[in-house]
Backbone as a ProteinNet text record, in pm:
[ID]
protein_1_A
[PRIMARY]
MAKLKIVWSQRANIKLFEILDFYTNRNKSTSYSTKLYKRFSKELTLLYKQPDLGKATDIESIRGLIVDEFILFYEITKDRIIVHTVWDCRQNPEDLKI
[TERTIARY]
-1219.5	-1197.5	-1312.6	-1359.6	-1467.8	-1421	-1517	-1484.2	-1416.2	-1302.1	-1227.9	-1257.7	-1259.4	-1279.6	-1148.9	-1104.7	-982.9	-1020.1	-953.8	-981.7	-851	-855.5	-738.7	-750.9	-646	-644.7	-633.3	-657.6	-645.6	-502.2	-404	-263.5	-232.1	-281.7	-255.9	-318.6	-439.6	-505.2	-426.2	-377.6	-299.2	-169.4	-98.5	26.9	4.7	-102	-133.6	-158	-238.7	-266.2	-137.1	-51.6	73.9	161.9	170.1	252.9	197.4	67.8	6.9	14.7	-5.9	1.9	144.3	242.8	382.2	414	376.2	407.9	326.4	204.4	124.4	190.6	235	300	436.7	513.8	648	643.4	552.3	545	453.2	381	284.3	181.9	149.6	55.6	6.9	-114	-167.1	-138.6	-70.4	-48.1	20.7	136.6	208.4	130.9	69.6	-8.6	-123.1	-188	-296.7	-244.5	-131.1	-71.4	-31.4	24.9	66.7	-54.2	-159.8	-281.4	-340	-341.4	-390.3	-302.4	-173.3	-79.9	-108.6	-127.9	-164	-294.3	-391.8	-521.5	-507.2	-425.4	-403.2	-338.5	-238.6	-170.4	-262.9	-350.3	-445.7	-548.5	-580.2	-670.2	-604.5	-475.6	-402.1	-398	-378.9	-375.5	-509.6	-616.8	-751.5	-766.1	-707.8	-716.9	-619.7	-504.2	-401.8	-348.9	-420.2	-385.1	-244	-186.4	-52.2	57.5	23.6	117.2	234.6	210.1	314.9	417.3	527.4	638.9	614.6	642.7	629.5	728.6	690.2	776.6	814.8	890.5	928.9	809.7	704.5	582.5	496.1	461.9	400.5	281.3	187	64.1	71	181.3	194.8	276.3	226.5	297.3	321.9	416.7	447.9	439.1	361.3	347.9	429.3	530.6	619.2	554.9	545.7	490.7	589.4	670.9	776.5	865.3	872.1	956.6	880.2	763.1	676.5	645.6	610	562.7	428.5	329.9	200.5	204.7	203.4	203.2	58.6	27.2	-111.5	-119.8	-240.7	-269.4	-394.9	-396.2	-512.4	-587.1	-715.2	-800.1	-901.3	-996.8	-1096.3	-1173.8	-1207.5	-1291.6	-1236.3	-1112.2	-1055.6	-907.9	-866.8	-726.2	-710.8	-638.5	-624	-489.8	-492.1	-369.4	-335.4	-222.5	-185.3	-108.5	-22.5	51.7	111.8	149	220.9	357.5	461.9	597.4	679	740.2	833.4	969	1021.3	1145.6	1267.6	1253.3	1365.7	1375.5	1285.3	1288.3	1375.7	1405.9	1484.7	1403.3	1450.5	1374.5	1345.1	1423.8	1398.4	1269.8	1220.3	1097	971	986.6	872.2	788.4	658.4	563.5	448.8	423.4	314.7	196.4
1154.6	1150.4	1075.3	1125.6	1061.4	927	842	713	735.5	677.9	690.9	573.3	600.6	496.9	480.7	357	332.1	322.5	405.4	413.2	390.5	303.4	277.8	362.3	435.3	510.9	412.6	462.6	377.7	327.2	415.1	374.8	264.5	278.4	178.1	44.2	47.6	-76.5	-144.8	-66.9	-123.7	-183.9	-109.9	-161.1	-288	-288.6	-407.6	-526.6	-506	-614.4	-662.5	-570.6	-608.7	-691.1	-651.7	-724.6	-864.6	-873.3	-1004.6	-1093.5	-1035	-1111	-1160	-1076.3	-1115.3	-1240.7	-1239.2	-1353.7	-1477.2	-1457.7	-1571.8	-1638.3	-1558.6	-1613.9	-1672.8	-1603.3	-1651.9	-1783.2	-1792	-1909.4	-2018.5	-1986.8	-2081.6	-2127	-2032.6	-2059.7	-1926.3	-1927.8	-1806.1	-1800.6	-1899.5	-1909.9	-1785.2	-1747.1	-1632.1	-1503.2	-1488.2	-1367.4	-1351.9	-1462.3	-1459	-1416.9	-1473.5	-1437.3	-1289.8	-1241.1	-1102.4	-1009.2	-1043.6	-962.3	-957.6	-1071.9	-1076.2	-991.8	-992.2	-911.2	-761.3	-720.5	-580.9	-545.1	-632.8	-607.6	-594.1	-679.2	-674.9	-541.9	-500.7	-374.6	-255.2	-261.8	-152.7	-147.3	-261.4	-263.2	-189.7	-212.3	-139.4	9.4	40.2	180	247.8	174.1	226.8	267.1	186.7	214	322.7	331.1	429.6	494	592.7	650.5	709	752.1	809.9	705.5	580	470	473.8	514.3	516.4	625.5	613.6	707.9	828	946.6	1069.1	1064.7	1124	1130.1	1274.4	1293.7	1428.5	1509.7	1441	1509.1	1525.7	1647.7	1681.8	1595.2	1572.3	1502	1350.5	1300.1	1157.6	1085.9	969.1	883.7	749.2	673	541.8	434.6	331.2	217.8	102	60.7	-46.7	-181.6	-263.6	-399	-491.5	-559.2	-645.7	-565.6	-604.1	-533.4	-423.9	-391	-295.1	-175.9	-64.8	52	93	108.2	161.2	311.3	391.3	536.4	583.3	657.7	697.8	840.9	892.5	1027.4	1022.3	1099.6	1105.8	1235.5	1223	1340.4	1339.6	1429.7	1441.1	1311	1242.3	1123.7	999.4	1009	896.6	875.6	753	719.4	675.2	753.7	725	658.4	534.5	463.5	507.2	577.4	632	533.1	454.9	355.8	250.9	139.1	32.2	25.7	31.4	36.5	-81.8	-153.5	-260.6	-195.5	-204.4	-134.9	-185.7	-295.6	-348.9	-284.7	-194.5	-125.6	-1.1	55.1	177.3	292.4	357.7	464.8	583.1	599.2	708.5	686.9	563.3	531.9	553.2	587.2	603.3	725.3	702.4	810	792.8	897.8	890.4	969.6
1617	1473.7	1407.8	1295	1221.5	1166.7	1138.2	1078.4	943.6	927	802.9	711	583.6	483.6	407.8	388.9	312.9	165.3	83.9	-59	-134.7	-234.5	-318.7	-445	-478.3	-603.5	-719.8	-839.2	-957	-971	-947.8	-957	-855.2	-732.8	-629.2	-666.4	-720.6	-763.5	-874.1	-969.2	-1079.4	-1027.7	-941.4	-886.6	-804.5	-724.1	-645	-736.3	-840.6	-934.9	-1000.9	-1044	-1109.6	-1016.5	-891.1	-794.1	-770.7	-745.4	-719.7	-843	-960.5	-1085.6	-1110.4	-1081.5	-1098.7	-1017	-888.8	-803.4	-840.1	-886.2	-930.5	-1051.1	-1147.5	-1266.9	-1236	-1153.3	-1121.7	-1044.4	-948.1	-861.6	-916.7	-1023.6	-1081.7	-977.5	-887.6	-780.6	-724.3	-670.7	-608.9	-458.9	-406.7	-263	-204.8	-261.2	-206.9	-229	-346	-374.7	-275.7	-241.7	-144.7	-6.8	33.8	162.7	164.8	54.6	46.6	53.7	-16.9	-13.9	127.9	196	334.2	425.9	400.2	480.6	461.1	335	308.2	380.1	371.7	435.9	587.1	646.5	790.9	830.9	755.4	786.2	766	665.6	644.6	756.9	816.1	931.8	1048.7	1068	1172.5	1140.4	1013.6	970.6	993.6	974.1	997.8	1145.1	1233.5	1376.8	1420.9	1355.6	1390.2	1261.4	1207.8	1078	1067.4	1176.8	1172.4	1190.1	1175.9	1197	1099.2	976	874.3	898	828.2	840.7	749.7	800.1	720.6	603.8	491.1	373.2	345.2	238.3	197.3	148	106.7	63.6	188.3	218.7	347.6	387.3	299.1	337	315.7	263.5	230.4	336.9	376.5	471.9	404.6	455.8	399.9	505.5	476.8	567.8	511.7	585.3	539.7	569.3	463.4	474	403.4	480.5	426.8	331.3	201.5	104.4	31.1	78.5	10.1	100.2	34.4	107.2	47.8	133.7	92.3	119.4	14.7	30.4	38	143	165.5	217.3	212.3	258.5	343.2	450.2	538.3	509.5	479.1	462.8	576.4	570.7	677.6	699	590.1	602.4	531.7	480.1	404.5	433.2	410.9	399.6	254.7	177.1	34.2	10.7	-35.6	-72.1	-214.3	-228.1	-358.9	-444.9	-384.3	-461.1	-368.4	-427.1	-357.4	-424.1	-345.3	-399.8	-350.9	-445.4	-412.3	-390.7	-270.6	-233.8	-310.5	-382.1	-458.6	-596.8	-628.7	-756.6	-747.8	-863.8	-870.9	-811.9	-706.6	-643.1	-735	-839.8	-934.4	-1013.3	-1016.5	-1089.8	-1006.1	-879.6	-790.1	-828	-844.4	-868.9	-770.3	-693.8	-595.1	-647.6
[MASK]
++++++++++++++++++++++++++++++++++++++++++++++++++++++++++++++++++++++++++++++++++++++++++++++++++

């Protein structure tokens, strides 16, 4: 398999920022947000090594990687792993847009 590049979509970047910003404001500290970001990075490193690690979804080309209370929805192409969105599993599932 060719070297894959991990790419975050605009939606995924926005959701990631919103999640990290929420915890920074709620906790009045960046400590948890930093730990969460490192956790996402660690899991994406594993995903880079094993792209099929995530669970298949109802959408044929989309897989979901569970990270604590979050799911990273991603797609594997010929040369990329595209992270489409980050989903907090405690939200209403009807609001999910990939």
